[in-house]
N, C-alpha and C positions, 0 to 999 in steps of 0.2 A: 504494500500500500504506500502510495506516495503523497506527500503534502502538496497542496496547491502553491504555486509560486506567488509570493507576496508582491504586491505592486510597490514600486519605489515611493517612499514617503518623502515629502519635502519637510525640512526642519522648520519648526515654528519660529525659532529665533535665528536670525541671519548669522553666518559664520563669523563675520567681522565683530559683531557684538559679543559672541562667545569667546573669541580670542582676546578681546579687550578685557573681559571679565576675568579670564584666566590669568592674564598678566597682572591685573590689579591685586589679586590675592596671592600671587607667587611669593615665596619666602625671600627671594632675592630683592624684592622691592621694599622690604620692611627695615633693612639695616643700612640705608644709604646715608644717614646723617653723621656717622662717625662715632665719636666717643661721647659718653654722658658727661655733662658739665659738672655733675655733683660727684659721682663715684668713679667715672672713667671707664665703665663697661660699655658694651655696644648700645648705641642709642637708636631709637626709631625716629622717623621723620614726621610723626603724627603730632604736630604742634609747632609753636613758635620757638620753643627752646629745645635744644638737643638733650633729651632726657631718656634714660632707659625706662622700661615699664615699671620697675620697682620704685624708682624715684618719682615718677609721674604719679603713681598711686599714693605714695606718701604725701606728696604735695596736695593732691586732691583731698585726702582725708584730713590734712592739717587745715585746709580752707573750711571744710565742714565743721571741724571742732571749733575754730575761731568764730564762726558765725553763730554757733549754738551757745558759746560762752560770753557773748557780748553783754556786759551788765549795763543797766540803764543808770548811768551816773550823771549827776548834774551838780 
């Protein structure tokens, strides 16, 4: 018993868009910024400052803590 031949399907998303998406998530694109300005490890280019992901998370959590601890002094 033989299967019927499947007709050729056209992709829903054009190849150019797929290739661009693959390039945007490739690991090669994540470490272009060089060294972290705080600790010196590999930095990502996701932001205005060259920070590694650890220092970036510490900075964000420090911002949140400072916003929560703002006393109303006059």
